[in-house]
Backbone as JSON Lines, residues from 0, in Angstrom:
{"i":0,"aa":"M","n":[-26.27,-13.81,12.77],"ca":[-25.77,-15.14,12.51],"c":[-25.36,-15.76,13.83]}
{"i":1,"aa":"N","n":[-25.82,-16.93,14.11],"ca":[-25.48,-17.62,15.34],"c":[-24.28,-18.53,15.11]}
{"i":2,"aa":"T","n":[-23.23,-18.31,15.88],"ca":[-22.05,-19.16,15.82],"c":[-21.64,-19.47,17.24]}
{"i":3,"aa":"P","n":[-21.08,-20.64,17.46],"ca":[-20.61,-20.95,18.81],"c":[-19.48,-20.01,19.22]}
{"i":4,"aa":"D","n":[-19.34,-19.81,20.53],"ca":[-18.3,-18.92,21.04],"c":[-16.9,-19.35,20.64]}
{"i":5,"aa":"N","n":[-16.69,-20.63,20.45],"ca":[-15.35,-21.12,20.12],"c":[-15.16,-21.31,18.61]}
{"i":6,"aa":"A","n":[-16.05,-20.77,17.8],"ca":[-15.94,-20.93,16.35],"c":[-14.7,-20.21,15.82]}
{"i":7,"aa":"Q","n":[-14.01,-20.85,14.91],"ca":[-12.83,-20.3,14.28],"c":[-13.19,-19.84,12.88]}
{"i":8,"aa":"P","n":[-12.58,-18.76,12.42],"ca":[-12.87,-18.32,11.05],"c":[-12.39,-19.36,10.05]}
{"i":9,"aa":"T","n":[-13.05,-19.44,8.93],"ca":[-12.66,-20.37,7.89],"c":[-11.57,-19.72,7.05]}
{"i":10,"aa":"V","n":[-10.47,-20.41,6.88],"ca":[-9.38,-19.92,6.07],"c":[-9.52,-20.56,4.7]}
{"i":11,"aa":"T","n":[-9.72,-19.74,3.71],"ca":[-9.9,-20.27,2.36],"c":[-8.6,-20.25,1.56]}
{"i":12,"aa":"E","n":[-7.69,-19.37,1.92],"ca":[-6.43,-19.28,1.2],"c":[-5.4,-18.63,2.1]}
{"i":13,"aa":"R","n":[-4.2,-19.17,2.08],"ca":[-3.1,-18.56,2.82],"c":[-2.0,-18.27,1.83]}
{"i":14,"aa":"T","n":[-1.4,-17.14,1.99],"ca":[-0.3,-16.76,1.12],"c":[0.93,-16.57,1.98]}
{"i":15,"aa":"F","n":[2.0,-17.21,1.58],"ca":[3.26,-17.07,2.28],"c":[4.24,-16.36,1.38]}
{"i":16,"aa":"Y","n":[5.02,-15.48,1.96],"ca":[6.02,-14.74,1.22],"c":[7.4,-15.11,1.75]}
{"i":17,"aa":"T","n":[8.38,-15.12,0.85],"ca":[9.75,-15.44,1.25],"c":[10.41,-14.2,1.84]}
{"i":18,"aa":"E","n":[11.51,-14.42,2.5],"ca":[12.3,-13.31,3.06],"c":[12.76,-12.38,1.93]}
{"i":19,"aa":"E","n":[13.11,-12.96,0.79],"ca":[13.54,-12.15,-0.35],"c":[12.4,-11.27,-0.87]}
{"i":20,"aa":"E","n":[11.19,-11.82,-0.93],"ca":[10.04,-11.02,-1.36],"c":[9.77,-9.87,-0.39]}
{"i":21,"aa":"L","n":[9.9,-10.15,0.89],"ca":[9.69,-9.12,1.91],"c":[10.74,-8.02,1.78]}
{"i":22,"aa":"E","n":[11.99,-8.41,1.6],"ca":[13.06,-7.42,1.47],"c":[12.87,-6.57,0.22]}
{"i":23,"aa":"K","n":[12.5,-7.2,-0.89],"ca":[12.3,-6.46,-2.14],"c":[11.15,-5.46,-1.99]}
{"i":24,"aa":"A","n":[10.04,-5.91,-1.43],"ca":[8.88,-5.04,-1.26],"c":[9.18,-3.89,-0.3]}
{"i":25,"aa":"T","n":[9.91,-4.18,0.75],"ca":[10.28,-3.14,1.71],"c":[11.15,-2.08,1.03]}
{"i":26,"aa":"A","n":[12.11,-2.53,0.24],"ca":[12.98,-1.6,-0.48],"c":[12.17,-0.76,-1.47]}
{"i":27,"aa":"Q","n":[11.22,-1.39,-2.16],"ca":[10.39,-0.64,-3.1],"c":[9.57,0.42,-2.39]}
{"i":28,"aa":"F","n":[8.98,0.07,-1.26],"ca":[8.17,1.02,-0.5],"c":[9.03,2.17,0.0]}
{"i":29,"aa":"L","n":[10.2,1.85,0.51],"ca":[11.11,2.9,0.98],"c":[11.53,3.81,-0.17]}
{"i":30,"aa":"D","n":[11.95,3.2,-1.29],"ca":[12.44,3.98,-2.43],"c":[11.36,4.85,-3.06]}
{"i":31,"aa":"R","n":[10.17,4.31,-3.18],"ca":[9.1,5.0,-3.9],"c":[8.39,6.04,-3.03]}
{"i":32,"aa":"H","n":[8.35,5.81,-1.71],"ca":[7.52,6.67,-0.87],"c":[8.29,7.37,0.25]}
{"i":33,"aa":"L","n":[9.03,6.62,1.06],"ca":[9.64,7.25,2.24],"c":[10.88,8.06,1.92]}
{"i":34,"aa":"K","n":[11.72,7.59,0.99],"ca":[12.92,8.36,0.65],"c":[12.57,9.7,0.01]}
{"i":35,"aa":"P","n":[11.6,9.75,-0.9],"ca":[11.23,11.08,-1.43],"c":[10.7,12.03,-0.35]}
{"i":36,"aa":"I","n":[9.95,11.5,0.62],"ca":[9.47,12.34,1.72],"c":[10.66,12.86,2.52]}
{"i":37,"aa":"A","n":[11.63,11.99,2.77],"ca":[12.82,12.39,3.53],"c":[13.59,13.48,2.78]}
{"i":38,"aa":"R","n":[13.75,13.32,1.46],"ca":[14.45,14.34,0.67],"c":[13.7,15.68,0.7]}
{"i":39,"aa":"R","n":[12.38,15.63,0.52],"ca":[11.59,16.87,0.49],"c":[11.63,17.6,1.82]}
{"i":40,"aa":"T","n":[11.68,16.84,2.91],"ca":[11.62,17.47,4.23],"c":[12.99,17.67,4.86]}
{"i":41,"aa":"G","n":[14.05,17.17,4.19],"ca":[15.4,17.32,4.72],"c":[15.67,16.46,5.94]}
{"i":42,"aa":"R","n":[14.94,15.37,6.06],"ca":[15.11,14.49,7.22],"c":[15.68,13.15,6.77]}
{"i":43,"aa":"H","n":[16.1,12.36,7.73],"ca":[16.57,11.01,7.45],"c":[15.38,10.08,7.27]}
{"i":44,"aa":"V","n":[15.55,9.06,6.45],"ca":[14.48,8.1,6.21],"c":[14.02,7.46,7.52]}
{"i":45,"aa":"G","n":[14.95,7.19,8.41],"ca":[14.6,6.6,9.7],"c":[13.64,7.45,10.5]}
{"i":46,"aa":"E","n":[13.8,8.75,10.43],"ca":[12.89,9.67,11.12],"c":[11.49,9.59,10.53]}
{"i":47,"aa":"V","n":[11.44,9.57,9.19],"ca":[10.14,9.46,8.51],"c":[9.48,8.14,8.88]}
{"i":48,"aa":"L","n":[10.26,7.08,8.87],"ca":[9.73,5.75,9.2],"c":[9.23,5.7,10.64]}
{"i":49,"aa":"D","n":[9.97,6.33,11.55],"ca":[9.55,6.34,12.96],"c":[8.18,7.0,13.15]}
{"i":50,"aa":"E","n":[7.87,7.98,12.3],"ca":[6.6,8.7,12.43],"c":[5.46,8.04,11.68]}
{"i":51,"aa":"L","n":[5.78,7.07,10.82],"ca":[4.76,6.4,10.04],"c":[4.06,5.34,10.89]}
{"i":52,"aa":"A","n":[2.75,5.36,10.87],"ca":[1.99,4.36,11.63],"c":[2.3,2.96,11.1]}
{"i":53,"aa":"E","n":[2.39,2.02,12.02],"ca":[2.76,0.65,11.67],"c":[1.81,0.04,10.65]}
{"i":54,"aa":"D","n":[0.51,0.31,10.77],"ca":[-0.43,-0.29,9.82],"c":[-0.23,0.24,8.4]}
{"i":55,"aa":"L","n":[0.2,1.51,8.29],"ca":[0.45,2.07,6.97],"c":[1.71,1.48,6.35]}
{"i":56,"aa":"F","n":[2.74,1.3,7.16],"ca":[3.97,0.69,6.66],"c":[3.7,-0.76,6.23]}
{"i":57,"aa":"T","n":[3.02,-1.5,7.08],"ca":[2.72,-2.89,6.78],"c":[1.86,-3.0,5.53]}
{"i":58,"aa":"G","n":[0.85,-2.16,5.42],"ca":[-0.01,-2.17,4.25],"c":[0.75,-1.84,2.97]}
{"i":59,"aa":"G","n":[1.65,-0.88,3.05],"ca":[2.45,-0.5,1.89],"c":[3.36,-1.63,1.43]}
{"i":60,"aa":"V","n":[4.03,-2.26,2.36],"ca":[4.92,-3.37,2.01],"c":[4.11,-4.55,1.47]}
{"i":61,"aa":"L","n":[3.0,-4.87,2.11],"ca":[2.16,-5.97,1.64],"c":[1.64,-5.69,0.23]}
{"i":62,"aa":"A","n":[1.26,-4.46,-0.04],"ca":[0.77,-4.11,-1.38],"c":[1.86,-4.36,-2.42]}
{"i":63,"aa":"Y","n":[3.11,-4.03,-2.1],"ca":[4.2,-4.3,-3.04],"c":[4.46,-5.79,-3.19]}
{"i":64,"aa":"M","n":[4.36,-6.55,-2.12],"ca":[4.55,-8.0,-2.24],"c":[3.49,-8.6,-3.16]}
{"i":65,"aa":"M","n":[2.26,-8.17,-2.98],"ca":[1.17,-8.68,-3.82],"c":[1.36,-8.25,-5.27]}
{"i":66,"aa":"A","n":[1.74,-7.0,-5.5],"ca":[1.93,-6.5,-6.86],"c":[3.09,-7.22,-7.54]}
{"i":67,"aa":"N","n":[4.15,-7.49,-6.79],"ca":[5.28,-8.23,-7.37],"c":[4.86,-9.63,-7.79]}
{"i":68,"aa":"R","n":[4.03,-10.26,-7.0],"ca":[3.52,-11.6,-7.39],"c":[2.7,-11.5,-8.66]}
{"i":69,"aa":"M","n":[1.89,-10.46,-8.77],"ca":[1.1,-10.28,-9.99],"c":[2.02,-10.09,-11.2]}
{"i":70,"aa":"A","n":[3.09,-9.33,-11.01],"ca":[4.02,-9.06,-12.11],"c":[4.77,-10.33,-12.53]}
{"i":71,"aa":"E","n":[4.96,-11.25,-11.6],"ca":[5.57,-12.54,-11.97],"c":[4.68,-13.3,-12.94]}
{"i":72,"aa":"Q","n":[3.38,-13.19,-12.74],"ca":[2.42,-13.88,-13.6],"c":[2.19,-13.14,-14.92]}
{"i":73,"aa":"D","n":[2.29,-11.82,-14.87],"ca":[2.02,-10.99,-16.04],"c":[3.04,-9.85,-16.08]}
{"i":74,"aa":"P","n":[4.05,-9.97,-16.94],"ca":[5.11,-8.96,-16.98],"c":[4.64,-7.57,-17.39]}
{"i":75,"aa":"T","n":[3.43,-7.44,-17.9],"ca":[2.93,-6.11,-18.28],"c":[2.38,-5.34,-17.08]}
{"i":76,"aa":"V","n":[2.3,-5.97,-15.94],"ca":[1.77,-5.32,-14.74],"c":[2.72,-4.21,-14.3]}
{"i":77,"aa":"N","n":[2.16,-3.03,-14.05],"ca":[2.91,-1.91,-13.5],"c":[2.88,-2.07,-11.98]}
{"i":78,"aa":"V","n":[4.0,-2.5,-11.42],"ca":[4.06,-2.83,-9.99],"c":[3.69,-1.64,-9.12]}
{"i":79,"aa":"N","n":[4.2,-0.46,-9.43],"ca":[3.89,0.72,-8.61],"c":[2.4,1.05,-8.66]}
{"i":80,"aa":"A","n":[1.81,0.98,-9.85],"ca":[0.38,1.3,-9.97],"c":[-0.47,0.26,-9.24]}
{"i":81,"aa":"E","n":[-0.14,-1.01,-9.4],"ca":[-0.91,-2.06,-8.72],"c":[-0.76,-1.96,-7.21]}
{"i":82,"aa":"A","n":[0.46,-1.71,-6.75],"ca":[0.68,-1.57,-5.3],"c":[-0.11,-0.39,-4.76]}
{"i":83,"aa":"G","n":[-0.13,0.7,-5.5],"ca":[-0.9,1.87,-5.08],"c":[-2.38,1.58,-4.99]}
{"i":84,"aa":"A","n":[-2.9,0.9,-5.99],"ca":[-4.33,0.56,-6.0],"c":[-4.67,-0.37,-4.84]}
{"i":85,"aa":"M","n":[-3.81,-1.35,-4.61],"ca":[-4.07,-2.29,-3.5],"c":[-3.96,-1.61,-2.15]}
{"i":86,"aa":"F","n":[-2.99,-0.7,-2.04],"ca":[-2.84,0.03,-0.78],"c":[-4.08,0.86,-0.49]}
{"i":87,"aa":"L","n":[-4.59,1.56,-1.5],"ca":[-5.81,2.35,-1.3],"c":[-6.99,1.46,-0.92]}
{"i":88,"aa":"A","n":[-7.08,0.3,-1.55],"ca":[-8.16,-0.63,-1.21],"c":[-8.03,-1.1,0.24]}
{"i":89,"aa":"M","n":[-6.81,-1.36,0.67],"ca":[-6.59,-1.78,2.07],"c":[-6.94,-0.66,3.03]}
{"i":90,"aa":"L","n":[-6.54,0.57,2.69],"ca":[-6.85,1.71,3.55],"c":[-8.34,1.84,3.81]}
{"i":91,"aa":"R","n":[-9.13,1.61,2.77],"ca":[-10.58,1.75,2.9],"c":[-11.15,0.75,3.91]}
{"i":92,"aa":"K","n":[-10.43,-0.35,4.16],"ca":[-10.9,-1.39,5.08],"c":[-10.27,-1.29,6.47]}
{"i":93,"aa":"M","n":[-9.28,-0.41,6.62],"ca":[-8.6,-0.27,7.92],"c":[-9.43,0.63,8.83]}
{"i":94,"aa":"P","n":[-9.77,0.16,10.01],"ca":[-10.52,1.0,10.94],"c":[-9.78,2.31,11.2]}
{"i":95,"aa":"G","n":[-10.49,3.4,11.05],"ca":[-9.91,4.71,11.31],"c":[-9.12,5.3,10.16]}
{"i":96,"aa":"R","n":[-9.01,4.59,9.05],"ca":[-8.22,5.08,7.92],"c":[-9.08,5.44,6.71]}
{"i":97,"aa":"E","n":[-10.38,5.35,6.87],"ca":[-11.29,5.62,5.75],"c":[-11.13,7.03,5.22]}
{"i":98,"aa":"A","n":[-10.99,8.0,6.11],"ca":[-10.86,9.4,5.69],"c":[-9.55,9.61,4.93]}
{"i":99,"aa":"L","n":[-8.48,8.97,5.36],"ca":[-7.21,9.07,4.66],"c":[-7.34,8.5,3.25]}
{"i":100,"aa":"A","n":[-8.03,7.37,3.13],"ca":[-8.25,6.77,1.81],"c":[-9.0,7.74,0.9]}
{"i":101,"aa":"K","n":[-10.04,8.38,1.43],"ca":[-10.81,9.34,0.63],"c":[-9.95,10.52,0.22]}
{"i":102,"aa":"T","n":[-9.13,11.01,1.12],"ca":[-8.25,12.13,0.82],"c":[-7.27,11.77,-0.29]}
{"i":103,"aa":"L","n":[-6.65,10.58,-0.18],"ca":[-5.68,10.16,-1.19],"c":[-6.34,9.93,-2.55]}
{"i":104,"aa":"V","n":[-7.5,9.31,-2.56],"ca":[-8.2,9.09,-3.81],"c":[-8.57,10.42,-4.45]}
{"i":105,"aa":"G","n":[-9.04,11.37,-3.65],"ca":[-9.37,12.69,-4.17],"c":[-8.16,13.4,-4.75]}
{"i":106,"aa":"A","n":[-7.02,13.3,-4.06],"ca":[-5.79,13.93,-4.55],"c":[-5.35,13.29,-5.87]}
{"i":107,"aa":"L","n":[-5.43,11.98,-5.95],"ca":[-5.07,11.29,-7.2],"c":[-6.0,11.7,-8.33]}
{"i":108,"aa":"Y","n":[-7.28,11.77,-8.04],"ca":[-8.27,12.17,-9.04],"c":[-7.93,13.57,-9.6]}
{"i":109,"aa":"R","n":[-7.66,14.5,-8.7],"ca":[-7.34,15.86,-9.14],"c":[-6.03,15.9,-9.93]}
{"i":110,"aa":"E","n":[-5.05,15.12,-9.5],"ca":[-3.76,15.07,-10.19],"c":[-3.91,14.5,-11.6]}
{"i":111,"aa":"I","n":[-4.69,13.45,-11.75],"ca":[-4.92,12.85,-13.07],"c":[-5.66,13.82,-13.97]}
{"i":112,"aa":"R","n":[-6.67,14.47,-13.45],"ca":[-7.43,15.43,-14.25],"c":[-6.53,16.59,-14.69]}
{"i":113,"aa":"A","n":[-5.68,17.06,-13.81],"ca":[-4.77,18.16,-14.16],"c":[-3.78,17.71,-15.22]}
{"i":114,"aa":"A","n":[-3.27,16.49,-15.09],"ca":[-2.31,15.98,-16.08],"c":[-2.96,15.82,-17.45]}
{"i":115,"aa":"E","n":[-4.24,15.54,-17.46],"ca":[-4.98,15.38,-18.72],"c":[-5.51,16.71,-19.25]}
{"i":116,"aa":"G","n":[-5.29,17.8,-18.5],"ca":[-5.77,19.1,-18.91],"c":[-7.27,19.31,-18.74]}
{"i":117,"aa":"I","n":[-7.86,18.52,-17.86],"ca":[-9.31,18.63,-17.6],"c":[-9.5,19.58,-16.42]}
{"i":118,"aa":"Q","n":[-10.32,20.57,-16.63],"ca":[-10.59,21.54,-15.58],"c":[-11.94,21.26,-14.92]}
{"i":119,"aa":"D","n":[-12.0,21.5,-13.63],"ca":[-13.26,21.29,-12.9],"c":[-14.23,22.41,-13.14]}
């Protein structure tokens, strides 16, 4: 595709989040994911957060912000499930994170099958 060197991408939609939405999503991500890791490993949440790659933290919080917006429109939405699905979808598109996405999807698949009593 030929485009001029100074061509700008076309923005079709912009989404803005409030400070309150950001704080809520951050708290959800911390409570659901980082605090349990800290408890299991006997470390402080700050230590876990310091070791977490910035793109993973940002993706996790963004997934919760998006899921919360969906839940505002449809109260039957399971925010944790939607955030998880969106996070996995984002991982698949992050350069260098494709293998992590495959690993997480595989682990979820095995966990669901085990919970349903399905043997491989």
